[in-house]
C-alpha positions as CSV (number, residue, x, y, z in Angstrom):
1,M,-18.1,54.1,12.4
2,M,-16.8,51.6,14.6
3,N,-18.9,50.2,17.3
4,E,-17.8,49.6,21.4
5,A,-17.0,45.7,20.4
6,E,-14.7,46.9,17.5
7,L,-12.7,49.6,19.4
8,I,-12.1,47.7,22.5
9,F,-10.9,44.5,20.1
10,L,-8.5,47.1,18.4
11,T,-7.1,48.5,21.6
12,S,-7.0,45.0,23.1
13,Q,-5.2,43.9,20.2
14,S,-2.2,47.1,20.2
15,E,-2.0,45.8,23.9
16,A,-1.4,42.3,22.9
17,G,1.0,42.8,20.0
18,S,3.0,44.9,22.2
19,E,3.5,42.1,24.5
20,T,4.3,39.2,22.3
21,V,6.2,40.9,19.4
22,A,9.7,39.5,21.1
23,T,8.2,36.0,21.3
24,V,8.4,34.0,18.0
25,R,6.2,31.0,18.9
26,L,4.2,30.9,22.6
27,D,3.0,27.6,24.2
28,F,-0.3,27.6,25.1
29,E,0.0,28.5,28.4
30,Q,2.3,32.2,27.1
31,A,-0.8,32.0,25.1
32,F,-3.8,31.9,27.6
33,M,-1.3,34.3,29.8
34,A,-1.5,37.0,26.1
35,Y,-5.4,36.7,25.4
36,H,-7.2,35.5,27.9
37,R,-7.9,38.8,28.9
38,V,-7.9,40.6,25.3
39,V,-10.9,37.8,24.7
40,H,-12.7,38.3,27.6
41,R,-12.9,41.7,27.1
42,Y,-14.0,41.8,23.7
43,A,-17.0,38.5,24.4
44,C,-17.9,40.6,27.2
45,A,-18.5,43.4,25.3
46,L,-20.0,41.4,22.4
47,T,-22.8,39.4,24.5
48,R,-23.1,41.7,27.3
49,D,-23.4,39.0,29.8
50,A,-20.1,38.3,32.0
51,G,-21.0,34.8,32.3
52,L,-21.8,33.8,29.0
53,A,-18.1,35.9,27.9
54,E,-16.0,33.4,30.3
55,D,-18.0,30.6,28.5
56,V,-17.0,32.1,25.0
57,T,-14.3,32.8,25.9
58,Q,-12.8,28.9,27.5
59,D,-14.6,27.9,24.5
60,A,-12.6,30.5,22.2
61,L,-9.2,29.1,24.0
62,H,-9.7,25.6,24.4
63,A,-10.3,25.3,20.4
64,D,-7.1,27.6,20.1
65,N,-5.4,24.2,22.7
66,S,-6.3,21.7,20.4
67,C,-4.6,23.3,17.4
68,W,-1.5,22.8,19.8
């Protein structure tokens, strides 16, 4: 059985996936807009702390930006 964080992540993945299917390659701003909400919701479910979740989200998206 999946926990709440896994269910939120899977639901969010399907939402984000349907938004980005038509786009072959996203630039960072497009990726940020598409995935910020998903990553933040997942981080909130894992940490149960909105401030910490925002820090985790920023760190994750910053690391993604470094790969661009």
